[in-house]
mmCIF file of the N, C-alpha and C atoms, coordinates in Angstrom:
data_MODEL
# 
_entry.id   MODEL 
# 
loop_
_atom_site.group_PDB 
_atom_site.id 
_atom_site.type_symbol 
_atom_site.label_atom_id 
_atom_site.label_alt_id 
_atom_site.label_comp_id 
_atom_site.label_asym_id 
_atom_site.label_entity_id 
_atom_site.label_seq_id 
_atom_site.pdbx_PDB_ins_code 
_atom_site.Cartn_x 
_atom_site.Cartn_y 
_atom_site.Cartn_z 
_atom_site.occupancy 
_atom_site.B_iso_or_equiv 
_atom_site.pdbx_formal_charge 
_atom_site.auth_seq_id 
_atom_site.auth_comp_id 
_atom_site.auth_asym_id 
_atom_site.auth_atom_id 
_atom_site.pdbx_PDB_model_num 
ATOM 1   N N  . MET A 1 1  ? 0.620   -0.766  -0.158 1.00 0.00 ? 1  MET A N  1 
ATOM 2   C CA . MET A 1 1  ? -0.113  0.062   0.125  1.00 0.00 ? 1  MET A CA 1 
ATOM 3   C C  . MET A 1 1  ? 1.098   1.065   -0.061 1.00 0.00 ? 1  MET A C  1 
ATOM 4   N N  . LYS A 1 2  ? 1.054   2.140   -0.890 1.00 0.00 ? 2  LYS A N  1 
ATOM 5   C CA . LYS A 1 2  ? 1.296   3.209   -0.854 1.00 0.00 ? 2  LYS A CA 1 
ATOM 6   C C  . LYS A 1 2  ? 1.528   4.316   0.441  1.00 0.00 ? 2  LYS A C  1 
ATOM 7   N N  . GLU A 1 3  ? 2.073   4.748   0.945  1.00 0.00 ? 3  GLU A N  1 
ATOM 8   C CA . GLU A 1 3  ? 2.198   4.661   2.519  1.00 0.00 ? 3  GLU A CA 1 
ATOM 9   C C  . GLU A 1 3  ? 1.458   6.885   2.239  1.00 0.00 ? 3  GLU A C  1 
ATOM 10  N N  . GLU A 1 4  ? 0.745   7.590   1.061  1.00 0.00 ? 4  GLU A N  1 
ATOM 11  C CA . GLU A 1 4  ? 0.331   8.519   1.791  1.00 0.00 ? 4  GLU A CA 1 
ATOM 12  C C  . GLU A 1 4  ? -1.093  7.517   2.223  1.00 0.00 ? 4  GLU A C  1 
ATOM 13  N N  . LEU A 1 5  ? -1.925  6.058   1.024  1.00 0.00 ? 5  LEU A N  1 
ATOM 14  C CA . LEU A 1 5  ? -2.721  5.838   0.574  1.00 0.00 ? 5  LEU A CA 1 
ATOM 15  C C  . LEU A 1 5  ? -2.963  5.694   2.907  1.00 0.00 ? 5  LEU A C  1 
ATOM 16  N N  . SER A 1 6  ? -1.910  4.532   3.096  1.00 0.00 ? 6  SER A N  1 
ATOM 17  C CA . SER A 1 6  ? -2.049  4.525   4.467  1.00 0.00 ? 6  SER A CA 1 
ATOM 18  C C  . SER A 1 6  ? -2.449  5.085   6.050  1.00 0.00 ? 6  SER A C  1 
ATOM 19  N N  . ASP A 1 7  ? -1.583  6.600   5.773  1.00 0.00 ? 7  ASP A N  1 
ATOM 20  C CA . ASP A 1 7  ? -2.147  7.360   5.977  1.00 0.00 ? 7  ASP A CA 1 
ATOM 21  C C  . ASP A 1 7  ? -3.435  8.036   6.523  1.00 0.00 ? 7  ASP A C  1 
ATOM 22  N N  . GLY A 1 8  ? -4.058  7.679   5.131  1.00 0.00 ? 8  GLY A N  1 
ATOM 23  C CA . GLY A 1 8  ? -5.105  8.198   5.040  1.00 0.00 ? 8  GLY A CA 1 
ATOM 24  C C  . GLY A 1 8  ? -5.643  7.393   5.620  1.00 0.00 ? 8  GLY A C  1 
ATOM 25  N N  . PHE A 1 9  ? -5.811  6.298   5.209  1.00 0.00 ? 9  PHE A N  1 
ATOM 26  C CA . PHE A 1 9  ? -6.961  5.168   6.627  1.00 0.00 ? 9  PHE A CA 1 
ATOM 27  C C  . PHE A 1 9  ? -6.512  5.281   7.666  1.00 0.00 ? 9  PHE A C  1 
ATOM 28  N N  . CYS A 1 10 ? -5.635  6.207   8.384  1.00 0.00 ? 10 CYS A N  1 
ATOM 29  C CA . CYS A 1 10 ? -5.371  5.825   9.487  1.00 0.00 ? 10 CYS A CA 1 
ATOM 30  C C  . CYS A 1 10 ? -5.879  6.448   10.647 1.00 0.00 ? 10 CYS A C  1 
ATOM 31  N N  . LYS A 1 11 ? -5.679  8.456   9.284  1.00 0.00 ? 11 LYS A N  1 
ATOM 32  C CA . LYS A 1 11 ? -6.310  9.481   10.113 1.00 0.00 ? 11 LYS A CA 1 
ATOM 33  C C  . LYS A 1 11 ? -7.228  9.707   10.300 1.00 0.00 ? 11 LYS A C  1 
ATOM 34  N N  . ILE A 1 12 ? -8.157  9.385   9.178  1.00 0.00 ? 12 ILE A N  1 
ATOM 35  C CA . ILE A 1 12 ? -9.916  9.012   8.789  1.00 0.00 ? 12 ILE A CA 1 
ATOM 36  C C  . ILE A 1 12 ? -10.574 7.568   8.606  1.00 0.00 ? 12 ILE A C  1 
ATOM 37  N N  . LYS A 1 13 ? -10.601 7.181   9.340  1.00 0.00 ? 13 LYS A N  1 
ATOM 38  C CA . LYS A 1 13 ? -10.292 5.363   9.736  1.00 0.00 ? 13 LYS A CA 1 
ATOM 39  C C  . LYS A 1 13 ? -12.363 5.249   9.730  1.00 0.00 ? 13 LYS A C  1 
ATOM 40  N N  . ALA A 1 14 ? -12.779 6.377   10.718 1.00 0.00 ? 14 ALA A N  1 
ATOM 41  C CA . ALA A 1 14 ? -14.003 6.481   10.775 1.00 0.00 ? 14 ALA A CA 1 
ATOM 42  C C  . ALA A 1 14 ? -15.022 6.307   9.733  1.00 0.00 ? 14 ALA A C  1 
ATOM 43  N N  . GLU A 1 15 ? -14.009 7.174   8.905  1.00 0.00 ? 15 GLU A N  1 
ATOM 44  C CA . GLU A 1 15 ? -14.899 7.581   7.131  1.00 0.00 ? 15 GLU A CA 1 
ATOM 45  C C  . GLU A 1 15 ? -15.189 5.934   6.473  1.00 0.00 ? 15 GLU A C  1 
ATOM 46  N N  . PHE A 1 16 ? -13.478 4.678   6.212  1.00 0.00 ? 16 PHE A N  1 
ATOM 47  C CA . PHE A 1 16 ? -14.481 3.974   5.636  1.00 0.00 ? 16 PHE A CA 1 
ATOM 48  C C  . PHE A 1 16 ? -15.067 2.981   6.309  1.00 0.00 ? 16 PHE A C  1 
ATOM 49  N N  . VAL A 1 17 ? -15.299 3.286   7.518  1.00 0.00 ? 17 VAL A N  1 
ATOM 50  C CA . VAL A 1 17 ? -15.869 1.906   8.326  1.00 0.00 ? 17 VAL A CA 1 
ATOM 51  C C  . VAL A 1 17 ? -17.440 1.638   7.308  1.00 0.00 ? 17 VAL A C  1 
ATOM 52  N N  . GLY A 1 18 ? -17.755 0.318   7.073  1.00 0.00 ? 18 GLY A N  1 
ATOM 53  C CA . GLY A 1 18 ? -18.839 0.201   5.913  1.00 0.00 ? 18 GLY A CA 1 
ATOM 54  C C  . GLY A 1 18 ? -18.005 -0.333  4.486  1.00 0.00 ? 18 GLY A C  1 
ATOM 55  N N  . THR A 1 19 ? -16.906 0.547   4.445  1.00 0.00 ? 19 THR A N  1 
ATOM 56  C CA . THR A 1 19 ? -16.319 0.302   3.152  1.00 0.00 ? 19 THR A CA 1 
ATOM 57  C C  . THR A 1 19 ? -15.609 -1.184  3.253  1.00 0.00 ? 19 THR A C  1 
ATOM 58  N N  . VAL A 1 20 ? -15.847 -1.232  1.364  1.00 0.00 ? 20 VAL A N  1 
ATOM 59  C CA . VAL A 1 20 ? -15.490 -3.229  1.066  1.00 0.00 ? 20 VAL A CA 1 
ATOM 60  C C  . VAL A 1 20 ? -14.152 -2.639  0.647  1.00 0.00 ? 20 VAL A C  1 
ATOM 61  N N  . MET A 1 21 ? -13.425 -3.285  1.290  1.00 0.00 ? 21 MET A N  1 
ATOM 62  C CA . MET A 1 21 ? -11.678 -3.406  0.610  1.00 0.00 ? 21 MET A CA 1 
ATOM 63  C C  . MET A 1 21 ? -11.136 -4.843  -0.132 1.00 0.00 ? 21 MET A C  1 
ATOM 64  N N  . GLU A 1 22 ? -10.505 -5.209  -0.780 1.00 0.00 ? 22 GLU A N  1 
ATOM 65  C CA . GLU A 1 22 ? -10.242 -6.762  -1.542 1.00 0.00 ? 22 GLU A CA 1 
ATOM 66  C C  . GLU A 1 22 ? -8.981  -6.639  0.021  1.00 0.00 ? 22 GLU A C  1 
ATOM 67  N N  . ILE A 1 23 ? -8.103  -8.243  -0.042 1.00 0.00 ? 23 ILE A N  1 
ATOM 68  C CA . ILE A 1 23 ? -7.050  -8.422  1.004  1.00 0.00 ? 23 ILE A CA 1 
ATOM 69  C C  . ILE A 1 23 ? -6.717  -9.381  0.237  1.00 0.00 ? 23 ILE A C  1 
ATOM 70  N N  . GLY A 1 24 ? -4.648  -9.536  0.931  1.00 0.00 ? 24 GLY A N  1 
ATOM 71  C CA . GLY A 1 24 ? -4.758  -10.329 0.035  1.00 0.00 ? 24 GLY A CA 1 
ATOM 72  C C  . GLY A 1 24 ? -4.224  -10.737 1.116  1.00 0.00 ? 24 GLY A C  1 
ATOM 73  N N  . ALA A 1 25 ? -3.275  -12.454 1.755  1.00 0.00 ? 25 ALA A N  1 
ATOM 74  C CA . ALA A 1 25 ? -3.004  -12.791 2.294  1.00 0.00 ? 25 ALA A CA 1 
ATOM 75  C C  . ALA A 1 25 ? -1.652  -14.185 1.821  1.00 0.00 ? 25 ALA A C  1 
ATOM 76  N N  . MET A 1 26 ? -1.009  -14.409 2.975  1.00 0.00 ? 26 MET A N  1 
ATOM 77  C CA . MET A 1 26 ? 0.086   -15.971 2.473  1.00 0.00 ? 26 MET A CA 1 
ATOM 78  C C  . MET A 1 26 ? -1.458  -16.984 3.327  1.00 0.00 ? 26 MET A C  1 
ATOM 79  N N  . GLU A 1 27 ? -1.752  -16.606 4.300  1.00 0.00 ? 27 GLU A N  1 
ATOM 80  C CA . GLU A 1 27 ? -2.535  -17.907 4.162  1.00 0.00 ? 27 GLU A CA 1 
ATOM 81  C C  . GLU A 1 27 ? -3.651  -17.506 5.776  1.00 0.00 ? 27 GLU A C  1 
ATOM 82  N N  . GLN A 1 28 ? -4.925  -18.127 5.675  1.00 0.00 ? 28 GLN A N  1 
ATOM 83  C CA . GLN A 1 28 ? -5.305  -17.515 7.182  1.00 0.00 ? 28 GLN A CA 1 
ATOM 84  C C  . GLN A 1 28 ? -5.308  -19.243 7.850  1.00 0.00 ? 28 GLN A C  1 
ATOM 85  N N  . MET A 1 29 ? -4.540  -18.841 9.002  1.00 0.00 ? 29 MET A N  1 
ATOM 86  C CA . MET A 1 29 ? -4.347  -19.407 10.375 1.00 0.00 ? 29 MET A CA 1 
ATOM 87  C C  . MET A 1 29 ? -5.801  -20.834 10.385 1.00 0.00 ? 29 MET A C  1 
ATOM 88  N N  . LYS A 1 30 ? -5.867  -21.698 11.213 1.00 0.00 ? 30 LYS A N  1 
ATOM 89  C CA . LYS A 1 30 ? -6.413  -21.952 11.825 1.00 0.00 ? 30 LYS A CA 1 
ATOM 90  C C  . LYS A 1 30 ? -7.438  -21.007 12.891 1.00 0.00 ? 30 LYS A C  1 
ATOM 91  N N  . SER A 1 31 ? -7.212  -19.930 13.809 1.00 0.00 ? 31 SER A N  1 
ATOM 92  C CA . SER A 1 31 ? -7.162  -19.265 14.630 1.00 0.00 ? 31 SER A CA 1 
ATOM 93  C C  . SER A 1 31 ? -7.908  -18.247 13.197 1.00 0.00 ? 31 SER A C  1 
ATOM 94  N N  . GLY A 1 32 ? -7.840  -17.538 12.112 1.00 0.00 ? 32 GLY A N  1 
ATOM 95  C CA . GLY A 1 32 ? -9.098  -17.208 11.532 1.00 0.00 ? 32 GLY A CA 1 
ATOM 96  C C  . GLY A 1 32 ? -8.139  -16.410 11.159 1.00 0.00 ? 32 GLY A C  1 
ATOM 97  N N  . ALA A 1 33 ? -6.612  -15.816 12.013 1.00 0.00 ? 33 ALA A N  1 
ATOM 98  C CA . ALA A 1 33 ? -6.259  -15.013 11.575 1.00 0.00 ? 33 ALA A CA 1 
ATOM 99  C C  . ALA A 1 33 ? -5.572  -14.906 10.224 1.00 0.00 ? 33 ALA A C  1 
ATOM 100 N N  . TYR A 1 34 ? -5.026  -13.420 9.209  1.00 0.00 ? 34 TYR A N  1 
ATOM 101 C CA . TYR A 1 34 ? -4.611  -13.577 7.828  1.00 0.00 ? 34 TYR A CA 1 
ATOM 102 C C  . TYR A 1 34 ? -3.004  -13.280 8.333  1.00 0.00 ? 34 TYR A C  1 
ATOM 103 N N  . ARG A 1 35 ? -2.190  -14.663 7.723  1.00 0.00 ? 35 ARG A N  1 
ATOM 104 C CA . ARG A 1 35 ? -0.679  -13.906 7.676  1.00 0.00 ? 35 ARG A CA 1 
ATOM 105 C C  . ARG A 1 35 ? 0.254   -13.364 5.809  1.00 0.00 ? 35 ARG A C  1 
ATOM 106 N N  . HIS A 1 36 ? 0.731   -11.985 6.622  1.00 0.00 ? 36 HIS A N  1 
ATOM 107 C CA . HIS A 1 36 ? 0.765   -11.132 5.739  1.00 0.00 ? 36 HIS A CA 1 
ATOM 108 C C  . HIS A 1 36 ? -0.203  -10.597 4.752  1.00 0.00 ? 36 HIS A C  1 
ATOM 109 N N  . PRO A 1 37 ? -1.038  -10.196 5.628  1.00 0.00 ? 37 PRO A N  1 
ATOM 110 C CA . PRO A 1 37 ? -2.222  -9.081  5.146  1.00 0.00 ? 37 PRO A CA 1 
ATOM 111 C C  . PRO A 1 37 ? -2.010  -8.333  4.251  1.00 0.00 ? 37 PRO A C  1 
ATOM 112 N N  . ARG A 1 38 ? -2.043  -7.659  2.733  1.00 0.00 ? 38 ARG A N  1 
ATOM 113 C CA . ARG A 1 38 ? -2.556  -7.221  2.835  1.00 0.00 ? 38 ARG A CA 1 
ATOM 114 C C  . ARG A 1 38 ? -3.422  -6.096  1.803  1.00 0.00 ? 38 ARG A C  1 
ATOM 115 N N  . PHE A 1 39 ? -3.740  -5.107  1.485  1.00 0.00 ? 39 PHE A N  1 
ATOM 116 C CA . PHE A 1 39 ? -4.247  -3.884  0.854  1.00 0.00 ? 39 PHE A CA 1 
ATOM 117 C C  . PHE A 1 39 ? -4.288  -4.563  -0.182 1.00 0.00 ? 39 PHE A C  1 
ATOM 118 N N  . VAL A 1 40 ? -5.626  -4.651  -1.517 1.00 0.00 ? 40 VAL A N  1 
ATOM 119 C CA . VAL A 1 40 ? -5.162  -4.538  -2.913 1.00 0.00 ? 40 VAL A CA 1 
ATOM 120 C C  . VAL A 1 40 ? -6.418  -4.397  -3.226 1.00 0.00 ? 40 VAL A C  1 
ATOM 121 N N  . LYS A 1 41 ? -7.270  -3.811  -2.732 1.00 0.00 ? 41 LYS A N  1 
ATOM 122 C CA . LYS A 1 41 ? -7.700  -2.361  -3.436 1.00 0.00 ? 41 LYS A CA 1 
ATOM 123 C C  . LYS A 1 41 ? -9.746  -2.363  -3.030 1.00 0.00 ? 41 LYS A C  1 
ATOM 124 N N  . LEU A 1 42 ? -10.028 -0.705  -2.883 1.00 0.00 ? 42 LEU A N  1 
ATOM 125 C CA . LEU A 1 42 ? -11.671 -0.526  -2.311 1.00 0.00 ? 42 LEU A CA 1 
ATOM 126 C C  . LEU A 1 42 ? -11.954 -1.476  -3.732 1.00 0.00 ? 42 LEU A C  1 
ATOM 127 N N  . ARG A 1 43 ? -13.414 -1.264  -3.184 1.00 0.00 ? 43 ARG A N  1 
ATOM 128 C CA . ARG A 1 43 ? -14.017 -1.462  -3.935 1.00 0.00 ? 43 ARG A CA 1 
ATOM 129 C C  . ARG A 1 43 ? -15.804 -1.518  -3.238 1.00 0.00 ? 43 ARG A C  1 
ATOM 130 N N  . PRO A 1 44 ? -15.784 -0.272  -4.491 1.00 0.00 ? 44 PRO A N  1 
ATOM 131 C CA . PRO A 1 44 ? -16.981 0.894   -4.597 1.00 0.00 ? 44 PRO A CA 1 
ATOM 132 C C  . PRO A 1 44 ? -18.375 -0.021  -5.499 1.00 0.00 ? 44 PRO A C  1 
ATOM 133 N N  . ASP A 1 45 ? -17.450 -0.784  -6.231 1.00 0.00 ? 45 ASP A N  1 
ATOM 134 C CA . ASP A 1 45 ? -18.865 -1.423  -6.776 1.00 0.00 ? 45 ASP A CA 1 
ATOM 135 C C  . ASP A 1 45 ? -19.511 -2.709  -5.771 1.00 0.00 ? 45 ASP A C  1 
ATOM 136 N N  . LYS A 1 46 ? -18.941 -3.130  -4.059 1.00 0.00 ? 46 LYS A N  1 
ATOM 137 C CA . LYS A 1 46 ? -20.134 -4.186  -3.558 1.00 0.00 ? 46 LYS A CA 1 
ATOM 138 C C  . LYS A 1 46 ? -20.618 -2.915  -2.645 1.00 0.00 ? 46 LYS A C  1 
ATOM 139 N N  . ASN A 1 47 ? -21.118 -3.690  -1.846 1.00 0.00 ? 47 ASN A N  1 
ATOM 140 C CA . ASN A 1 47 ? -22.267 -3.146  -0.671 1.00 0.00 ? 47 ASN A CA 1 
ATOM 141 C C  . ASN A 1 47 ? -21.555 -4.460  0.289  1.00 0.00 ? 47 ASN A C  1 
ATOM 142 N N  . ALA A 1 48 ? -21.447 -3.927  1.046  1.00 0.00 ? 48 ALA A N  1 
ATOM 143 C CA . ALA A 1 48 ? -20.233 -4.708  2.767  1.00 0.00 ? 48 ALA A CA 1 
ATOM 144 C C  . ALA A 1 48 ? -21.958 -5.870  3.058  1.00 0.00 ? 48 ALA A C  1 
ATOM 145 N N  . GLU A 1 49 ? -23.743 -5.376  2.624  1.00 0.00 ? 49 GLU A N  1 
ATOM 146 C CA . GLU A 1 49 ? -23.910 -6.606  3.136  1.00 0.00 ? 49 GLU A CA 1 
ATOM 147 C C  . GLU A 1 49 ? -23.892 -8.139  2.347  1.00 0.00 ? 49 GLU A C  1 
ATOM 148 N N  . GLU A 1 50 ? -23.231 -8.179  1.172  1.00 0.00 ? 50 GLU A N  1 
ATOM 149 C CA . GLU A 1 50 ? -23.676 -9.028  -0.200 1.00 0.00 ? 50 GLU A CA 1 
ATOM 150 C C  . GLU A 1 50 ? -21.550 -9.469  0.139  1.00 0.00 ? 50 GLU A C  1 
ATOM 151 N N  . CYS A 1 51 ? -20.622 -8.930  1.295  1.00 0.00 ? 51 CYS A N  1 
ATOM 152 C CA . CYS A 1 51 ? -19.525 -9.689  1.429  1.00 0.00 ? 51 CYS A CA 1 
ATOM 153 C C  . CYS A 1 51 ? -19.373 -11.270 1.889  1.00 0.00 ? 51 CYS A C  1 
ATOM 154 N N  . ILE A 1 52 ? -18.660 -11.549 1.236  1.00 0.00 ? 52 ILE A N  1 
ATOM 155 C CA . ILE A 1 52 ? -18.709 -12.794 2.930  1.00 0.00 ? 52 ILE A CA 1 
ATOM 156 C C  . ILE A 1 52 ? -16.713 -13.487 3.120  1.00 0.00 ? 52 ILE A C  1 
ATOM 157 N N  . TRP A 1 53 ? -16.459 -14.163 3.892  1.00 0.00 ? 53 TRP A N  1 
ATOM 158 C CA . TRP A 1 53 ? -15.039 -14.158 3.731  1.00 0.00 ? 53 TRP A CA 1 
ATOM 159 C C  . TRP A 1 53 ? -15.071 -15.501 2.366  1.00 0.00 ? 53 TRP A C  1 
ATOM 160 N N  . GLU A 1 54 ? -13.705 -15.059 2.052  1.00 0.00 ? 54 GLU A N  1 
ATOM 161 C CA . GLU A 1 54 ? -14.309 -16.186 1.431  1.00 0.00 ? 54 GLU A CA 1 
ATOM 162 C C  . GLU A 1 54 ? -12.295 -17.260 1.361  1.00 0.00 ? 54 GLU A C  1 
ATOM 163 N N  . SER A 1 55 ? -11.843 -18.950 1.757  1.00 0.00 ? 55 SER A N  1 
ATOM 164 C CA . SER A 1 55 ? -10.631 -18.171 1.466  1.00 0.00 ? 55 SER A CA 1 
ATOM 165 C C  . SER A 1 55 ? -11.196 -19.652 0.835  1.00 0.00 ? 55 SER A C  1 
ATOM 166 N N  . ARG A 1 56 ? -9.388  -20.063 -0.020 1.00 0.00 ? 56 ARG A N  1 
ATOM 167 C CA . ARG A 1 56 ? -9.258  -20.572 -0.237 1.00 0.00 ? 56 ARG A CA 1 
ATOM 168 C C  . ARG A 1 56 ? -8.126  -21.431 -0.497 1.00 0.00 ? 56 ARG A C  1 
# 
């Protein structure tokens, strides 16, 4: 993630509540946590209500 985008998320995180983001990770561990998660992109084409957790 570009540093300026990361800083933006941190400074105004309340504005991103309910915003759909796509993430990637090395793996999803047994605990459900993601190993080395990373931001991929914002998904303005999706509503939070239609999102599911997908493990591959």
